[in-house]
Every structure is written in structure tokens, then in C-alpha cells.
PLY file of the C-alpha trace (Angstrom):
ply
format ascii 1.0
element vertex 470
property float x
property float y
property float z
element edge 469
property int vertex1
property int vertex2
end_header
-7.76 2.26 35.83
-7.36 2.98 32.12
-5.97 6.38 31.09
-8.11 8.62 28.91
-8.10 7.84 25.19
-6.10 10.99 24.44
-2.99 9.30 25.87
-1.05 8.76 22.64
2.38 7.16 22.88
4.77 6.73 19.99
7.30 4.01 19.35
10.97 4.81 19.13
11.72 4.19 15.48
10.48 3.34 12.04
11.77 -0.03 10.78
13.76 -0.49 7.64
11.96 -2.25 4.83
13.70 -5.33 3.44
12.76 -6.21 -0.11
12.09 -9.65 -1.49
13.48 -11.41 -3.40
16.44 -8.99 -3.85
16.70 -6.55 -0.92
17.09 -2.91 -1.77
17.39 -0.43 1.06
15.70 2.92 0.63
16.76 5.41 3.28
14.66 8.34 2.17
11.06 8.61 3.30
8.30 9.87 1.04
7.92 13.64 1.40
4.67 15.21 0.32
4.33 18.99 0.39
0.68 19.59 1.07
0.77 23.26 0.15
1.13 22.15 -3.48
-0.87 19.02 -4.18
1.38 16.46 -5.92
0.19 14.11 -8.67
-1.83 11.02 -7.86
-0.82 7.35 -8.19
-1.32 7.29 -11.96
0.45 10.58 -12.63
3.22 8.91 -14.64
0.70 7.29 -16.95
-1.37 10.46 -17.23
1.74 12.44 -18.09
2.74 9.90 -20.70
-0.73 9.99 -22.33
-1.36 13.74 -22.07
1.95 15.46 -22.83
0.26 18.59 -24.15
-1.52 19.17 -20.85
1.79 19.61 -18.98
2.86 23.17 -18.20
5.72 24.55 -20.30
8.47 24.35 -17.62
7.45 20.81 -16.68
7.22 19.82 -20.33
10.67 21.23 -20.97
12.17 19.29 -18.07
10.45 16.13 -19.21
11.70 16.60 -22.78
15.31 17.07 -21.58
15.07 14.01 -19.36
13.54 11.90 -22.13
16.26 12.90 -24.59
18.92 11.98 -22.06
17.30 8.61 -21.38
17.19 7.91 -25.14
20.88 8.81 -25.45
21.85 6.52 -22.56
19.78 3.64 -23.92
21.55 4.08 -27.24
24.88 3.75 -25.41
23.83 0.38 -23.98
24.73 -1.03 -27.40
28.19 0.62 -27.53
31.24 -1.40 -28.53
33.18 -0.34 -25.44
32.17 -2.03 -22.20
33.13 1.09 -20.21
30.52 3.12 -22.16
27.82 0.52 -21.55
28.62 0.35 -17.82
28.63 4.15 -17.52
25.26 4.41 -19.28
23.76 1.75 -17.00
25.01 3.49 -13.88
23.65 6.87 -14.97
20.24 5.43 -15.81
20.10 3.88 -12.33
21.27 7.14 -10.78
18.36 9.00 -12.41
16.06 6.84 -10.28
12.48 5.55 -10.60
11.36 8.88 -12.08
12.56 7.69 -15.50
10.46 4.51 -15.51
7.81 5.98 -17.85
10.61 7.03 -20.22
12.10 3.54 -20.53
10.82 1.73 -23.64
9.18 -1.65 -23.02
11.95 -4.25 -23.49
9.85 -6.20 -25.98
9.95 -3.22 -28.37
13.75 -3.06 -28.48
15.28 -4.87 -31.48
18.68 -5.68 -29.95
18.76 -8.64 -27.54
21.61 -7.26 -25.41
19.88 -3.89 -25.00
16.62 -5.65 -24.15
18.33 -7.56 -21.33
20.06 -4.41 -20.05
16.81 -2.42 -20.03
15.03 -5.27 -18.25
17.68 -5.29 -15.52
17.56 -1.51 -15.14
13.76 -1.47 -15.05
13.67 -4.24 -12.46
16.07 -2.41 -10.12
14.22 0.89 -10.47
10.85 -0.80 -9.92
12.18 -2.44 -6.77
13.37 0.92 -5.50
9.98 2.40 -6.27
8.18 -0.50 -4.58
10.30 -0.21 -1.44
9.66 3.54 -1.25
5.91 3.01 -1.73
5.57 1.05 1.52
7.32 3.60 3.71
5.34 6.06 5.76
4.00 9.12 3.98
5.28 12.36 5.47
3.45 15.68 5.35
4.88 19.17 5.20
2.34 21.95 5.64
3.21 25.60 6.04
1.65 27.36 9.01
-1.95 28.23 8.21
-5.48 28.25 9.61
-8.27 26.37 7.84
-11.51 24.51 8.62
-10.82 20.94 9.76
-12.72 19.35 6.86
-10.68 21.37 4.36
-7.40 20.41 6.03
-8.31 16.74 5.91
-9.26 16.96 2.23
-5.94 18.63 1.38
-3.94 16.05 3.33
-5.92 13.16 1.84
-5.42 14.39 -1.72
-1.71 15.05 -1.26
-0.93 11.73 0.42
-3.29 9.66 -1.78
-4.89 8.40 1.44
-8.69 8.44 1.44
-10.06 10.30 4.47
-13.79 10.01 5.09
-15.11 13.20 6.70
-18.80 12.36 6.30
-19.01 11.38 9.99
-17.66 14.69 11.26
-20.13 16.78 13.28
-20.97 19.89 11.25
-19.60 22.25 13.88
-16.34 20.30 14.10
-15.95 20.18 10.30
-16.24 24.00 10.16
-13.99 24.62 13.17
-10.74 26.31 12.14
-7.42 24.83 13.20
-3.98 26.40 12.99
-1.46 23.79 11.88
2.16 23.53 10.85
3.81 20.22 9.98
7.37 19.53 8.91
7.86 16.03 7.50
5.38 14.66 10.02
4.23 11.06 9.39
0.69 10.72 8.08
-0.72 8.85 11.09
0.75 11.35 13.54
-0.93 14.17 11.60
-4.27 12.35 11.70
-4.00 11.63 15.43
-2.99 15.22 16.14
-6.07 16.59 14.37
-8.30 13.91 15.89
-7.11 14.73 19.42
-7.68 18.45 18.89
-11.15 17.82 17.50
-11.99 15.11 20.07
-12.58 12.60 17.27
-12.36 8.82 16.98
-9.98 7.36 14.36
-10.94 4.15 12.57
-10.45 2.52 9.20
-12.77 0.58 6.94
-13.34 0.09 3.24
-10.01 1.60 2.26
-10.45 4.93 4.07
-9.57 6.59 7.36
-12.77 7.59 9.12
-12.98 10.40 11.65
-16.12 10.70 13.72
-17.36 12.06 17.04
-16.29 9.93 19.98
-18.83 7.56 21.48
-17.32 6.42 24.75
-19.89 3.64 25.23
-19.68 2.10 21.74
-15.99 2.46 20.88
-13.04 0.65 22.45
-10.86 2.89 24.57
-7.27 3.19 23.42
-4.69 2.60 26.13
-1.87 3.74 23.83
-1.09 4.34 20.18
2.15 3.51 18.39
3.42 3.98 14.83
5.60 1.71 12.75
6.21 2.95 9.22
2.86 3.27 7.41
1.00 1.44 10.19
-0.87 2.71 13.24
-1.17 0.26 16.14
-3.60 0.94 18.98
-3.57 -1.00 22.25
-7.26 -1.08 23.12
-7.23 -3.17 26.26
-4.99 -5.31 28.48
-7.05 -7.51 30.79
-6.28 -10.09 33.43
-8.84 -12.90 33.48
-9.30 -16.30 35.19
-7.91 -19.20 33.20
-10.67 -21.80 33.10
-9.65 -25.16 34.53
-6.36 -23.85 35.92
-6.26 -22.45 39.46
-2.49 -21.84 39.37
-2.54 -19.46 36.41
-4.48 -16.51 35.03
-4.88 -15.32 31.47
-3.50 -12.00 30.24
-5.41 -10.82 27.16
-4.10 -8.13 24.81
-6.52 -6.48 22.41
-4.83 -4.49 19.63
-5.95 -2.90 16.39
-3.75 -2.22 13.36
-4.47 0.32 10.62
-2.54 0.67 7.35
-2.38 3.85 5.31
-5.34 3.57 2.89
-3.11 4.01 -0.18
-1.44 0.65 0.55
-2.59 -2.85 -0.41
-1.79 -4.93 2.67
-2.62 -8.59 2.05
-2.16 -10.40 5.34
-0.50 -10.04 8.72
1.83 -12.75 10.04
2.41 -13.06 13.79
4.50 -15.56 15.74
3.45 -15.81 19.40
7.09 -15.80 20.48
7.59 -12.35 18.93
4.93 -10.72 21.13
6.68 -10.06 24.44
4.76 -8.53 27.37
6.99 -8.17 30.43
6.46 -7.30 34.09
9.07 -7.25 36.82
9.46 -10.61 38.53
6.64 -12.23 36.55
6.70 -15.03 33.98
4.45 -14.15 31.02
4.35 -16.80 28.29
2.07 -17.30 25.26
-0.99 -19.40 25.97
-0.02 -21.44 22.89
3.78 -21.26 22.84
4.48 -22.09 19.18
1.38 -20.46 17.72
1.72 -18.65 14.39
-1.16 -16.57 13.11
-2.02 -15.22 9.67
-4.76 -12.65 9.44
-5.87 -11.68 5.92
-6.99 -8.09 5.62
-9.16 -8.63 2.56
-9.55 -6.30 -0.41
-10.51 -2.82 0.71
-9.91 -3.70 4.37
-7.01 -1.78 5.87
-7.61 -2.67 9.52
-6.89 -5.81 11.51
-8.11 -6.46 15.08
-5.73 -8.65 17.10
-6.55 -10.73 20.17
-3.52 -12.30 21.92
-3.62 -14.45 25.06
-0.82 -15.14 27.56
-0.47 -17.19 30.74
0.68 -15.70 34.05
0.98 -17.13 37.59
-2.18 -16.57 39.63
-0.03 -15.26 42.48
1.65 -12.56 40.35
0.97 -8.99 41.38
1.53 -6.19 38.88
-0.48 -3.25 37.57
1.32 -2.49 34.31
3.44 -4.15 31.64
5.94 -3.27 28.94
5.23 -4.60 25.47
7.59 -5.40 22.59
6.19 -6.61 19.26
7.63 -7.90 16.00
5.34 -8.98 13.16
5.18 -8.75 9.38
2.66 -7.43 6.85
2.75 -8.97 3.38
1.98 -6.09 1.04
1.44 -5.68 -2.70
3.69 -2.80 -3.75
5.13 -0.93 -6.71
2.00 -0.53 -8.83
2.73 -0.55 -12.57
0.41 0.32 -15.45
0.67 -2.14 -18.36
-0.98 -0.97 -21.58
-1.89 -3.07 -24.61
-2.56 -0.92 -27.67
-5.23 -2.06 -30.14
-5.70 -5.35 -28.29
-8.22 -6.77 -30.77
-5.32 -7.75 -33.03
-3.23 -9.18 -30.16
-2.94 -12.86 -29.29
-0.83 -14.09 -26.38
1.13 -10.83 -26.13
3.19 -10.69 -22.90
4.36 -7.61 -21.02
6.78 -7.97 -18.12
7.23 -5.33 -15.42
9.34 -6.03 -12.36
8.32 -9.38 -10.91
5.01 -9.70 -12.79
4.18 -10.79 -16.33
0.78 -9.97 -17.82
-0.19 -11.84 -20.98
-3.12 -10.65 -23.08
-4.56 -13.87 -24.47
-7.23 -12.25 -26.60
-9.92 -9.56 -26.77
-13.15 -10.21 -28.65
-16.06 -7.89 -29.39
-19.68 -8.95 -29.73
-22.07 -7.83 -32.42
-23.34 -4.27 -32.32
-26.86 -3.81 -30.99
-28.61 -0.44 -30.63
-25.33 1.35 -31.13
-23.50 -0.59 -28.39
-21.49 -3.75 -28.07
-19.72 -5.76 -25.38
-16.16 -7.06 -25.21
-14.47 -9.95 -23.45
-10.80 -9.86 -22.46
-8.75 -12.83 -21.25
-5.45 -12.27 -19.45
-2.93 -14.41 -17.58
-1.02 -12.90 -14.68
2.13 -14.53 -13.34
4.32 -13.42 -10.42
7.88 -14.56 -9.82
7.16 -14.82 -6.11
4.59 -17.47 -5.19
4.12 -18.89 -1.74
1.63 -17.79 0.92
0.47 -14.69 -0.95
-0.93 -17.01 -3.63
-2.23 -19.82 -1.47
-5.15 -19.10 0.85
-5.01 -15.37 0.10
-4.75 -15.28 -3.67
-8.10 -13.49 -4.18
-6.32 -10.13 -3.99
-5.01 -10.72 -7.52
-8.56 -10.55 -8.84
-8.89 -7.00 -7.53
-6.06 -5.50 -9.57
-7.41 -2.53 -11.51
-8.45 -3.22 -15.10
-10.00 -0.83 -17.62
-10.28 0.18 -21.28
-8.75 3.48 -22.35
-10.12 5.53 -25.26
-8.05 7.79 -27.48
-9.30 10.87 -25.61
-8.15 9.40 -22.26
-11.56 8.25 -20.98
-11.51 5.15 -18.77
-14.12 2.40 -18.87
-14.14 -0.06 -15.97
-15.05 -3.70 -16.47
-18.53 -4.95 -15.58
-19.10 -6.68 -12.23
-17.92 -10.28 -12.01
-15.10 -12.16 -13.68
-14.18 -15.67 -14.77
-11.12 -17.71 -13.83
-9.61 -20.64 -15.71
-6.31 -21.17 -13.86
-5.16 -20.77 -10.29
-1.63 -21.90 -9.60
1.18 -20.85 -7.29
1.91 -17.28 -8.34
-0.33 -17.34 -11.44
-3.97 -16.77 -12.41
-5.93 -16.54 -15.65
-8.85 -14.13 -15.57
-11.60 -13.08 -17.97
-13.26 -9.64 -17.88
-16.36 -8.25 -19.60
-16.93 -4.68 -20.75
-20.44 -3.53 -21.70
-22.05 -0.53 -23.40
-19.12 0.20 -25.71
-20.01 2.68 -28.45
-16.70 3.27 -30.23
-15.11 1.02 -32.89
-12.96 -1.80 -31.40
-9.74 -0.23 -32.70
-10.37 2.87 -30.55
-9.82 1.04 -27.26
-6.60 0.12 -25.46
-6.60 -2.44 -22.66
-4.89 -1.43 -19.39
-3.93 -3.71 -16.49
-2.58 -2.14 -13.29
-0.60 -4.58 -11.16
1.70 -4.38 -8.16
5.12 -5.47 -9.37
6.34 -7.00 -6.13
5.03 -8.72 -3.02
6.93 -7.31 -0.03
7.09 -8.34 3.62
7.03 -5.10 5.62
8.24 -5.54 9.22
6.21 -3.95 12.01
8.16 -3.37 15.21
7.43 -1.28 18.27
7.94 -1.05 22.01
5.57 0.49 24.56
6.26 1.10 28.23
4.10 1.06 31.36
0.80 -0.03 29.88
-1.91 -0.35 32.56
-3.53 -3.75 33.18
-7.20 -4.00 34.13
-8.85 -6.88 36.05
-11.93 -8.73 34.87
0 1
1 2
2 3
3 4
4 5
5 6
6 7
7 8
8 9
9 10
10 11
11 12
12 13
13 14
14 15
15 16
16 17
17 18
18 19
19 20
20 21
21 22
22 23
23 24
24 25
25 26
26 27
27 28
28 29
29 30
30 31
31 32
32 33
33 34
34 35
35 36
36 37
37 38
38 39
39 40
40 41
41 42
42 43
43 44
44 45
45 46
46 47
47 48
48 49
49 50
50 51
51 52
52 53
53 54
54 55
55 56
56 57
57 58
58 59
59 60
60 61
61 62
62 63
63 64
64 65
65 66
66 67
67 68
68 69
69 70
70 71
71 72
72 73
73 74
74 75
75 76
76 77
77 78
78 79
79 80
80 81
81 82
82 83
83 84
84 85
85 86
86 87
87 88
88 89
89 90
90 91
91 92
92 93
93 94
94 95
95 96
96 97
97 98
98 99
99 100
100 101
101 102
102 103
103 104
104 105
105 106
106 107
107 108
108 109
109 110
110 111
111 112
112 113
113 114
114 115
115 116
116 117
117 118
118 119
119 120
120 121
121 122
122 123
123 124
124 125
125 126
126 127
127 128
128 129
129 130
130 131
131 132
132 133
133 134
134 135
135 136
136 137
137 138
138 139
139 140
140 141
141 142
142 143
143 144
144 145
145 146
146 147
147 148
148 149
149 150
150 151
151 152
152 153
153 154
154 155
155 156
156 157
157 158
158 159
159 160
160 161
161 162
162 163
163 164
164 165
165 166
166 167
167 168
168 169
169 170
170 171
171 172
172 173
173 174
174 175
175 176
176 177
177 178
178 179
179 180
180 181
181 182
182 183
183 184
184 185
185 186
186 187
187 188
188 189
189 190
190 191
191 192
192 193
193 194
194 195
195 196
196 197
197 198
198 199
199 200
200 201
201 202
202 203
203 204
204 205
205 206
206 207
207 208
208 209
209 210
210 211
211 212
212 213
213 214
214 215
215 216
216 217
217 218
218 219
219 220
220 221
221 222
222 223
223 224
224 225
225 226
226 227
227 228
228 229
229 230
230 231
231 232
232 233
233 234
234 235
235 236
236 237
237 238
238 239
239 240
240 241
241 242
242 243
243 244
244 245
245 246
246 247
247 248
248 249
249 250
250 251
251 252
252 253
253 254
254 255
255 256
256 257
257 258
258 259
259 260
260 261
261 262
262 263
263 264
264 265
265 266
266 267
267 268
268 269
269 270
270 271
271 272
272 273
273 274
274 275
275 276
276 277
277 278
278 279
279 280
280 281
281 282
282 283
283 284
284 285
285 286
286 287
287 288
288 289
289 290
290 291
291 292
292 293
293 294
294 295
295 296
296 297
297 298
298 299
299 300
300 301
301 302
302 303
303 304
304 305
305 306
306 307
307 308
308 309
309 310
310 311
311 312
312 313
313 314
314 315
315 316
316 317
317 318
318 319
319 320
320 321
321 322
322 323
323 324
324 325
325 326
326 327
327 328
328 329
329 330
330 331
331 332
332 333
333 334
334 335
335 336
336 337
337 338
338 339
339 340
340 341
341 342
342 343
343 344
344 345
345 346
346 347
347 348
348 349
349 350
350 351
351 352
352 353
353 354
354 355
355 356
356 357
357 358
358 359
359 360
360 361
361 362
362 363
363 364
364 365
365 366
366 367
367 368
368 369
369 370
370 371
371 372
372 373
373 374
374 375
375 376
376 377
377 378
378 379
379 380
380 381
381 382
382 383
383 384
384 385
385 386
386 387
387 388
388 389
389 390
390 391
391 392
392 393
393 394
394 395
395 396
396 397
397 398
398 399
399 400
400 401
401 402
402 403
403 404
404 405
405 406
406 407
407 408
408 409
409 410
410 411
411 412
412 413
413 414
414 415
415 416
416 417
417 418
418 419
419 420
420 421
421 422
422 423
423 424
424 425
425 426
426 427
427 428
428 429
429 430
430 431
431 432
432 433
433 434
434 435
435 436
436 437
437 438
438 439
439 440
440 441
441 442
442 443
443 444
444 445
445 446
446 447
447 448
448 449
449 450
450 451
451 452
452 453
453 454
454 455
455 456
456 457
457 458
458 459
459 460
460 461
461 462
462 463
463 464
464 465
465 466
466 467
467 468
468 469
């Protein structure tokens, strides 16, 4: 008999995140203090474009930091090697926070300084990318608030979209007393869901919380967490194996959810790395050497998994232990690349981390009724090709692209795009912008791209999972 869906079990540890192609180990998890809502994903860019909007203390700290960064960059051209090395080490010690203060290498006149800044930027971007795929942690001082308000605060602070439209009105208004100290995001969500008797799901880039429907929703045998991922074991069934009287089939039904702020591309699973065990019983994959890749698609943060194993028909057991190792290929380390006055630019390249974006050209149409349209052609090339750019390369076409006016207003591109090149690790894309009313020189072109493609390991172990019979 299956336990009630409130039975939530957690795995023992959060895996370390290796970085490709050059591993960088980040030991600190992301800490988000919900009592004071931190800046969003584009806060660095917003701060760079709107310096006057920053409060005086923050502006003063930023000014001091920027002056120090300028001094250290100036020392990268020093005659003494010891001075150059010391400046490099201090810039790296300051961490990814200084990335918006580093000048684009292409704007530096000295070749040696350009190379040094490129190396520093690359290392800091890799650190930032590695940190971005670790679990978000929430700290919330003890307080009592309506559930809907709590979820909105947590969603804003963690940059994870939480859809509360499916909450029953009475549940949304119900007040909960909470206190969290560095608690992982998914554990916070499951805690609130259990207290409100809600169902947790994910679709379209958001966590959805809704009233439980025991007849329509799969029952969760257990829930486990691995970094920024939530894994639910929905069912473990023993079934007849057609055409084989000596063996039965053991079917595992799992569901994986990623934090909505992430851009998971596809999940890779080797059958040999999924290990259900029961005392005195041989449990082997139905297809021993099977290897599965499940693309999550743009905007899709959930992946249902169906895994089949073969067991002797004579075996008698009512529960299993389960150990799992798999990998999620994830686009990480988002970087905003800005081309100023792009109408005069031709084949201008900007490199950030492992990605190079080249603005081929931007052309404006004739003005009609006070408006005009614009076409922009860009080429995007990543150092890392391979599977992420083979059958799953469509994610590249969903990188954010917009025009930015002098007053900070964003204009998204019109639906649809054109492609003229698709190679391993590279694409060429054309975008169209309509209903533009300002002169062409008043627009900057902005391309937001993940700088690295990272394989994030997912590992967990669960004990004593009940097995049902068909």
C-alpha cells in the first residue's frame, strides 16, 4: 500500500557542481535573505545603466569599488611582473561582483592588458556560472503572513516564478507562521505545500501550487532534493513481463523539477546508473546498456521519467532502496552584451566567457505614420559544442534579445526569427523589431546569453520505497 503523499523524504547531500571545460569548485551556496528583497537577474546591468537611481551608501560603495578596479587594471600594464601578478590576484579575489566594472577587452588599447582582462573575466564568469546552478537558499525571519504573500516574497527574492493563481481563495488568505534559516528553495516550497495541503507541479517556467486532486494527480511515494532539483518518486509497480514467464517487470515512475530561474536543456541518464536494490533479488535494467536523453524544451522545467527493470518472477519483496546518478545539461552564467548605436556597426564581436556574439548589421526601414521597423542580424558562437548544439540546439534561439532606449525602456523583438547558419556550437539569427518611433541612433541592441554550458550532476539515495503490484 502506498503511503500518503505527505511522506516527504530528503536525500543525504547536495552534489558538487563540476564545471566544463575548466572545473571551478564553488563551495558557498546562494543565500537570499527574503526579508529584504535582493536585486533580480539583470541587477548588474540595471545598476550600470541607472547609477543615479542607487541609494547614496550603495553608490558610495560602488564608486570605491570601481575606482579600485580601475587602479588594479592600470597595474596590469606595470613593468614589474610582481605588480601585475598581485593586481590579477586581487581582481580575482574581489569575485564576480566586479564583472560589471571590468571594461570590455575590445575597448582596451594595450594587447597584454586585453589578454589579462579576458582571462580574469573568464575565471570570474565561470565562478558566477557555477554558483548560478547551485540551490537557492532562503532565510526568512520569524513572521506570520498570508500564504499567497509569503509565496510572492519568496518568488521575488529567489527569482523563481511561483504561480499562485490555482490556490483556493481561503488557502491563499490563510496565515502561516514561518521561519527559515538557509533552507533550500524546494524544501521551503514543500513545507508550505504540506501545511496548505497543496499539490506541487511545474510547467511553463513556474512552480504551480494548487489544491490536491487525489483522483487526477499522481501520488508521490517520496520526494528527494539534489541541488536545485526536486525529484519525486510517483510510483513503483511490479508488472508481468509479456512473453517471459520467468521474469516480471519493475517500473519506476519519477518526475524531476528544476528551479524556474534555471535554463535546463536536457537530462542524460544511463540505465546502469539507476540502481534499485532489494535483499536477495537481482534487479537489472530491462535494456542493460540503454542511455536516455530527455530534452526539457524552452520554458519547460519538468521532466517525467519512466524506467523499467527486470526481476525474477519468484522474487518476493515489498520495498526497495533506490540510488540514482544522472546529469542535467544546463545553460548558466547569463551575461548581458550591449552594442551601442548598432546602426553604425558591422561585424562587431563581443566575447563574454565561452560565448562570442557578433553583430553583423542593423538596418532600419523607411518611416511610415511615425513608425519604422528594424532588422538585426547576429552570429552566436560557443566554445563548447557537442550534444547541446546537436538535436537540442533550439534553446539558443530563445536567448533574450531586445532594444534599449536612452531612458532605459526595453523593446522586445517581434515574434519569429530567421536563421542562416546552424553549426556545432554556432548559429546565425535575424530578428525584427516593429513600431519604433525614435531615431535609429537612440537605440542600443542587447543580447543576453548564458556564457557556459554546464553538466550539473543529480545524485540521491532513497530507502525503503514501497512496491505496488499491478
